[in-house]
SEMARGU-508412 format. One record per residue (C-alpha): x, y, z. Coordinates in steps of 0.5 Angstrom, whole numbers, plus 500, padded with zeros to 3 digits. Example, Ala and Ser with C-alpha at 12.3 -4.5 7.8 and 13.67 -1.06 7.14 Angstrom:
% SEMARGU-508412
525491516
527498514
% end
This chain:
% SEMARGU-508412
501267438
508264437
509257437
511254444
518254444
523254438
526247438
533246436
535242430
535235434
530230435
526230441
528222442
535225444
531230449
535229455
541229454
544232448
544239452
548236458
555236455
559233462
566235463
569232469
573238473
578232477
583227474
581222480
575218480
569223479
562224482
556222478
550226480
543223481
536225479
530221483
523222481
520219487
513217485
508214489
508207485
514208481
521211482
525213476
532215476
537219471
544219472
549225469
556221469
562225467
563224459
556222458
549225457
544224462
541217462
536213465
538208471
536201469
534196475
537190475
532187471
533192465
527196467
526203466
523204472
522201479
516199483
516203489
515197493
519194499
518186502
522182507
522175505
523170511
530167510
532160512
537162516
532165521
530158522
536157526
538164528
533169531
538174530
538173523
535178518
530176512
531177505
530184502
526184495
525191491
520193485
517187481
520182486
517185492
510185488
510178486
510175493
505181496
500175496
504170500
507175505
502181505
504183512
511185510
510188503
510195503
508199497
507206496
510209502
511216499
504218502
506216509
512221509
512226515
504225517
501222523
497216523
490220524
491223518
486221512
492218508
494214513
487211514
486210506
493207506
490202512
484200508
488199502
493194505
490191511
495186512
500191514
501192522
501200522
504203529
504209532
511212533
513217538
517223536
522227541
517233541
511229543
508228536
507221533
509219526
507212522
511206523
510198521
511192525
514187521
512180522
518176518
523180522
521178529
524184533
519189537
522195534
517198529
520201522
519208521
517210514
524214513
527208515
523203509
524209504
531209505
532202503
528203497
533209495
539205497
537200492
536206487
543208489
546201488
543200481
546207479
553205482
552199477
551203471
557208472
562203473
568203478
572209476
565213479
561214485
554216487
553220492
550227490
542227488
537232487
530229489
523231486
517232491
510234490
508242491
503241497
509237501
509240508
515242512
515235515
514231509
520235506
524233512
522226512
524225505
531228506
532224512
530218508
536220503
541221508
540214511
541212504
547215504
546220499
548228499
542231497
544237493
537240493
529238493
525240486
518240485
515235480
512241476
519245476
523239474
518237468
519245466
526244467
527238462
522241457
527248457
533243455
531242448
528249447
530256446
526262449
527269446
529275451
524279454
523285449
517290448
515286442
517279445
513276451
514270455
511263454
506261459
505253460
501248465
505242467
499237469
502232473
497226475
500220478
498214482
498218489
496226487
495231482
498237481
498243476
504248476
504254472
511256469
514262465
519261460
523266457
530268455
534274459
540277457
546278462
554280461
558274460
566273459
569279455
563284457
559280451
552279452
549272453
542270453
540265459
534261459
529262466
524257468
519260473
514258477
508262478
502258481
500251483
494247484
493240487
488235489
492230494
487225494
486224486
490219483
491212480
490209487
484212488
481209481
484203483
480203489
474204485
475197481
477194488
471196491
467194485
471187485
468186492
461187491
461183485
465177488
460177494
454177489
457170486
453164489
459161492
460167496
453168498
453160500
459161505
456167508
462172506
461179508
465185505
468187512
471180512
474181505
477188506
480185512
484179509
491181507
492176502
485177498
486185498
493184495
491180490
485184488
490191488
495187484
489186478
486192479
492196477
492191471
485192469
485200469
492200465
488195459
482200459
486206457
487202450
481197450
474197451
474192456
478188461
478182465
481178471
481171474
482169481
483162483
481160491
480167492
478168500
476161500
481155496
475152492
472159490
474161483
472168481
472172474
471179474
470183467
469191467
468195460
471202460
464205460
462202467
469205469
468212467
461211471
464209477
469215476
464220475
465224481
473224480
472226473
469232476
475234480
480234474
480241472
480244479
488243480
488247473
484253476
487253482
494254479
491260474
488263480
494263484
498265478
494271476
493268469
487266465
487260460
488265454
495267457
497259457
501257450
500249453
498244458
503239458
501232461
506228465
504222469
502215467
494217469
494222464
494216459
487215461
482217456
476220460
482224464
485227457
477229455
476233461
483236461
481238454
474241456
478245462
483248457
478250452
481246446
484240445
490243441
492246448
493239451
500237449
504230450
510233447
515230453
516223456
510223461
514218465
521220465
521228464
521229472
527225473
531228467
529235470
532233477
538230474
539236470
538240476
543235480
548236475
548244475
549244483
555239482
562242482
563236477
559238471
558244467
551245463
547249459
545255463
538254465
535258471
530256476
525260481
520257485
515259490
513258497
507254495
505255503
504261507
509262513
508266519
513268525
510268532
514271538
512274545
515281547
512286553
508279555
504279549
504274543
506278537
505275530
507277523
506274516
512274512
511269506
505268502
504262497
507266491
513269495
519267491
524262494
531265496
528272497
530275503
526280508
528284513
523283520
524288525
522287532
522292538
525287543
530288548
530282552
532274550
526272545
524265542
521266535
517260532
515259525
508256523
506254516
499254513
497250507
492253502
488247503
489247511
485252516
491250522
498253522
503248524
509250528
516248524
522251526
524255533
529260533
532263540
536269540
539268547
544274547
539279546
539282553
546282554
547285547
542291549
545292555
552293552
549298547
546302553
552302557
558303552
554307547
549311551
543308547
536308550
531303550
526306546
532307540
534300540
531296534
532288533
532286526
532279523
534277516
529272514
529268507
526261504
532257504
533255496
535248498
528246501
524252500
523252508
524259512
530260516
533266519
540267516
542273521
540278526
542284530
541289535
543296533
541303535
544311533
549312538
552319540
558317543
563311540
566306545
572309549
579309545
584314542
583318537
588314532
585308535
578310532
581312526
584305525
578302527
574306522
578304516
579297518
585297521
589296528
587291533
581287534
582286541
577292542
572290537
565289539
563281539
556278539
555277547
553270550
547270555
552271560
555277557
561274555
564275548
563270543
570269540
571265534
574259537
568258542
564252542
557256543
553258537
557262532
554268530
552269523
555276520
552282519
550286513
557290513
562284511
568289514
566288521
565282525
563286531
559293533
558297526
560305527
558309521
558316519
564318524
568324521
574327524
578333522
585334520
586339526
583334531
588329528
594334529
592336536
591329538
584331541
577327539
573331534
565332536
562325535
556325530
551320530
552313528
549307528
552301532
550294531
551288535
550281531
546276535
547269536
542265533
540257535
535254530
531247532
526243528
520242531
514238529
513231526
519232521
524233527
530228526
529223532
536223535
536217540
533213535
538215529
543210531
539204532
536205525
543206522
545200526
540196523
541199516
548196516
546190519
541189513
546191508
551186511
545180511
544181504
551181502
552174505
546172502
548174496
555171497
552164499
547164493
553165489
557159492
551155492
550156484
558155483
557148487
551146483
554148476
561144478
557138480
553138473
560138470
563133474
558128472
559130465
567128466
565121469
562120462
568123458
572117455
578121456
577123463
577116464
583114461
587120466
584117472
583111476
577107478
578108485
578116484
572115479
568111484
570116490
568122485
561119484
560118492
562125493
557128488
551123490
553126497
553133495
547133491
543130497
546135501
544141497
537139497
537138504
541141510
545145505
539150504
541152511
549151511
553157512
558160506
564156508
560149508
559151501
566152500
569146503
564141499
567145493
574144495
573137496
570136489
576139486
581135490
578129485
577133479
583138478
588133478
585129472
584135469
591137470
594130467
589131461
592138459
599136460
598130456
595135450
600140451
607136453
609134445
609141443
613143449
618138447
619140440
619147442
625145447
628141441
628147437
632151442
637146443
638145435
639153435
644153440
648147437
648151430
650157435
656153437
658151431
658158429
662161435
667155434
668157427
669164429
674163434
678158429
678164424
680169429
686164430
688163423
688171422
692172428
698168425
697171418
698178421
704176425
708173419
706179415
708184420
715181420
716181413
714189413
719190418
725187414
723190408
723197411
730196414
733195407
730201404
732206409
735213406
739219409
735223413
737230410
736227403
729230403
730237407
730241400
723238398
716242399
711239404
706234401
700238401
695232402
699230408
694233413
688229409
692223409
693223416
685225417
683218413
688214417
685217423
677216421
679209419
682208426
675210429
671205425
669199430
672192429
668186428
666182435
671176436
667171440
671168446
671161449
667164454
662165450
662158447
662155454
656159456
652156451
655149451
653149459
646151457
646146451
648140455
644141462
638142458
639136453
641131459
635133462
630133456
633126455
632124462
625126463
622123456
625117458
621117465
615119462
615114457
614109463
608112466
601111465
596116463
593116470
599117473
602124475
607126469
614126470
615133467
610139466
609143460
611149465
618145466
619144459
618151457
622154462
628150460
627152452
627159455
633158459
637155453
634161449
637166454
644163453
644164446
641171446
646173451
651172446
648175440
646181444
654182446
656182439
651187437
653192443
660191442
660193434
656199435
660205433
661210438
656216438
659223435
660228440
656235439
661240436
663246441
660253441
661257434
665262437
671258438
670256431
670263429
676264433
680259430
678261423
680268424
687266426
688262420
686267415
690273419
697269418
700271411
705265409
703258407
706255413
702258418
696257414
697249414
699249422
692253423
689248419
692242422
691245429
683246428
683239425
686236432
681240436
675237432
677230433
678232441
671234441
668227438
% end
């Protein structure tokens, strides 16, 4: 047999998460996808965010899992306000106060979702946590579910289990949002569920997620989530003659239950882009087995019962006459015993003996020490050990496989680390080598759920791994036709989720269909869904009257499937149809157009309501689902033929039998304990919002208290600081000392019940005394540096003024010299003048044009900038203003004491230095801009140059050549 799954090159330590290359498809804030492994004792979550591999969501204490426990702790605000809400605690913080507030600590709520108070799980829960006040909550359909009466909230309305679970999921969502950062948001999630969950339990979980503000993309069974995670780091060959798929069993033993899932792993060749074949991985569930009451809680209960028996056997307990029932009904005692029983069991997984000590157990003066060895623990659990192999056998039986077909048994769940559990599994598997611990037993399901969420989210692209689950339960349809109850089993336990079936019902009257679920371990079927076809009567009448159908020929067909979202049955469409001999009245051309999908839809058959009226597309009534033929929204007429002769003559051809189908309008209603309580939902949402607001205010108040308390400590240090004393008066320090004393007394007295604004006001009063002193101290330390900076700016301005003055004076001298030189040149030119005709017979200077070009080029060069009196004035004005201001302020500051407010601020000095510097830089920048040469223009198109060149070469004499050259030169200058 080949080894299970060919590993890829990277290490399993990177398991989760190098397979997911996440690509964000939007440039705006991206959505992260959350995978939640909702366990009985712990909740684990993994997040897929854009640009990162999947990672575990850490708690606020940086732990990788959160205890599935919620607590309401009394707040001080409740002592003054009856409408105030208690403080909510989660995880380890909630467990820590279980012994103090046993009536308001809610652990392991998963076992109560979607069940009624009289079920075994509810009774076991009540026995284990007697401090909680369990109440029956009436549903709209008349059924009952479980609720809790809070002692600390002080309100009569009980909490539904879904509402409490929603709070836990809100906490997980908040932890995830803290991890992804501000540029991402968390809304999409996939949540795991046990394979034995009923429709009511699934819907309760969905409702809790909705109340928590999560958009559930889908539910995934625990075993399939682990299998999906297992497949992310392995590749399986496509099915061929010589290649067989791999079969593995995921054995998941957690705190509340045990499940075994048979999985089939194989590759599949499909046509990819460009008609190229590609191989995708498939993970398919073949069978499941489970024990709903075999888990860590059951073993903890054994230890608790042993603790009680040994405690009652002590001398002090006997002397007090304590009975077993008294201890089991005491909430505080049971909370302490349960907490330590969990620790003892975990220690025994790695050690031969464990112990626990209790001070003041049940009675304040009664101390008790408990010791348990591993051998004694295994004796206590003998009956449970015999049940370990049963889920394995049930899963193999459902999958129609044997142990020889199985490659490995993959362990998942914390309880699989228990030595006797592993020993029993090795016996059940036939050999120890088949029992594998090659996945993360705590986090594999969370990673698998996150991978599934990323695959369903439009924001990510992941490795193509396709999954297929099974129903896990059987489903039956029941309806009444001809006065008799009819039924048909439509899905078995091994039916594939997502598969569709056509169910034919011989009925011409409006009918109501009910779906019933039957689990493998249940004998009674439970109603879960009602579907009404209210327009069936009118639809059949339409078929009779318009198409001449006989009642015996009318067939009603419903398309049913297991919804891929949660694996529950649903009707996706329904039609009433018959084979008709004539079509509905209309012209031949209308019939032809209708056959090919053209023409007006005015005459098309629409789904009919109960009153016989057509249901238009914009109707507010139930929208009918489309029929199989997507080209028609009404009746479907098939096999119609019209001859060319008939078309030419305009007469109708003899009609052949055709099938006419009218879509039915369907209305689905959820029934049973999982039905959403429509009237209660607004109240629940309002209460959740009030809790959120209360928690936010409490957090802000706590932050304000911490800030105020920290400031009082710093202020006391200031009073002992000599530098602080030098910048403050005795009166200020005395007043600060008094306020600090008052604030400290207030903090540990009335301040504990104060409002947020009270903390802000107290802090403001202290800062009014401290901040001015600190400001004077800071100003003093920076003032000399700021003065030096301003003086340097003034020196620079003075140097600039000297340079500008020298430049102006030099410019005046140069102007005078140029004027005298020009006068001398004029006189010399007049004395050397010659006759105009003296040089007529001389040839032209061949370099005349070049000389002219040189002269023009020199003329185009920029002249040096000449500073003006205006430039000098602007600098002098800024200089004189700043210098006089500085002299005045420095003199005023010299007269002040350190504890007096300064005459000049550092910010003012910096502003003056900037003002002087700006005046100087403006003049410098002006000279730089004016000295920059003009940018050369791009020459015009080459066509004009070629034309000019041809003109010059076509002329035969030298004179025309020189003229053309000069013309071209002049033209080139115009372009610059």
